[in-house]
N, C-alpha and C positions, 0 to 999 in steps of 0.2 A: 447975307440976309436969307439966301435960298436954303443953305444947309441947316440952319436952326429950324426953318419951316418944315423941311423934310423929316428931321428928327422928331419934331412934334407930331407930325402926321403919323409917323411910324409908331410912336408910343400910343397914340390914340387908337390905331388899328389893333395893337397888341391888347390894349385894355378892352376894346370891344370884343375881341376874340375870347378873352378870359371871361368877360361878362356873359357872352353867349354860352361858353362851356359850362359856367356855373349854373346858368339858367336851365340848360338842358343836360344836367349831370348824368341822367340815366342813359344818355347816348355817349357822352364824353368818356365816362369811366370804362366801358367795354373797349372803346377805341384805344384809350391809353394802355389798357392791359394787353391788347393785341400787339400794340407797338412794342411794349416792353418784352413780351414773350418772343416776338420776332427778333428783337435786338439781342436778347440773351439766349437764343435757341441753342448755341453751342454749350453754354454752361448748364442749361437744363438737360440737354442730352447726356452730358457727362455725369450729372447728378443721378439721372435715371439709371445709367449703366452701373454706377457704383452701388446704388441701392439694389439692383438686380443681382450683382455679384455677391453682395452681403447676404441677401436672402438665400442664394444658392449655396454659399459657404455654410450658413447655419443648417440648411437641409442636409448637406453632406456630412456635417459633424454629427447631427442626430442619427443619420443612417449608420455611421461608423460606430457610434455608441451602442446602437441596437444590435449591430452585428457582433460587437465585442461581448455584449451581455449573452447573446445566444451561444457564442463559442465557450464562454466561461461556464454556462449552464451545462453544455454538452460535456465539457471536461469534468465537471463535478459529478454528473451522472455516471460517466465512465469510471471515475475513481471509486464511487460507491459500489458499482457493479464489480470492479476488481476486488475490492475489500470483501464483498460477499463471496466471491469465488474462492479467495484465500481462506476465509473462515470455513467454508464448506470442505475444502481440502484438508485443513487441519482437523476439523470435526471428524471427517471420514477416517483420517489417519489414526486418531486416538480411539475411535470406535472399533477399528480393525484390531488395534493392539488390545483393547479391552476384551473383544471377542476371543482373540487368541489366548489371552490369559484365562478367560473363563472356560474355554474348551480344553486348555492344557491340563492334563491330569498327571500328577507325579506318581508313576507306577513303580513301586519298589518290588524288587524280586523277592519271591517267597523264600523263607529260610529252609534249607534242606532238613528233612525229617531224619534225625539221627537216632530215633528210637527204634527204627526198623533194623533188624540184624542183617548184616550182609556177610556173605561168605568171603572171607579174606583170602587173597591169593597167597600161596606160600612165598615166604620171603626169599629173595634172591640176593645173594651176596654181591654179585657184580653190578646190580642196578641200584639206583637211588632208593632209599627207604621211603615207604609210604608215609604220608602225614598221619600223625596220631590223632585220636579223637579230640584231645584237648586243643591241638593246633587248629583243627577244622572248626571247632566251636568258637575259638577266639577270632578267627577270620570272619566267621559268619556274623557274630555279634559285634564286630568292630563298628563304631559309629560311622554312619554314612558320610558325615561331614569330614571325618578324618581321611576317608578314602578319596574324597573329592578334592582334598587339599593339594593333590599332585597335579590338578588341572590349572594351577596358577591362580589361586584365589586371591593372593596378595596382589598379583598383577591386575586382577579384575577390579579390586578396590582402587588401585592406583589409576587405572583407566578412567574411572568415574570421579577420581579426585576426592575420595571419601576415606574415612578411617575404618578399621575392621569392626569397631563397635557401633557403626551407624545403624539406625533403625530402618525398617521396611519403608516407612514414609519418606525418610531422607533419601533412600535409594531411588524411590519412584520420582520424587521431585527433581533430583539431580539428573536422572535419565531423561525426564521430559525436557529439562533445560538444554542438555547436550543434543538430544534428538532434534529439537527445533533449530539448533545452531548448525548441525552437520547433515540435515536431511537432504537427500539427493535432489528433491524438487527445488530447494533453495540454492543448491550448488551444482548446477547442471553440467559444468565443464571442469569439475574438480574431482579427480580420481582419489586424491587424499581424503576429501570429505566423505566419499563413499566407503573407503576403507575404515575411516574413523567411525562412521555410523554403524558399520557391521561389528566393529570391536565393542562399542558400547552396548549394543543389543545383546551380544554374546556374554559380555561381562555381567549385565543385569540379570540375564537368565540364570547364570551360574550362581550369583549371589543370592537370588531369591530362592533357588532350590536348596542352597546351603542353609539359609535362615529357616526355611520351613521344615527341613529335615531335622535341624538341630532343635527346633522348638518341639 
């Protein structure tokens, strides 16, 4: 009989506490919140730490992206600067060649004046006979391009990879292509490239002189 009475009194006490809590909710709610926070303080601390780490990771990722953008921009500027320097070198190279071509003048030796009478030496039988006037005139008026054929004109065309009937424009274009390929600035450690560059320069010079004299 005592146990049911105690249970009833307990329930009444609980109901009374609930009634007081509901009646004074503005006090009860903060107390409940404080109790819950204190009870789950470990989970709250873990959640705060995870949130802090997530924010830190986001900040580091943004910093890496900014650094990567800066590095890419610096590389792009360096590449543009290098291209400008290469263009200036090529422009200077071709300007020098153009200046040399403009300054170069093909000076032909004057023909001897055979209208002036010379006192011929008496003919000696033991020595070689002097050239006749016809032989001298034939040698003097022999075309310049025939005399220069002994310099290996066929080899010059072969070096440039052209046919003997190639025009001046074709010679210039072919020389520019080979010069860019075998230029010493582009082949710093290649003796073969330097030799090849010298050969094509000499071949071009001989062919242009031949074409201009023949014209």
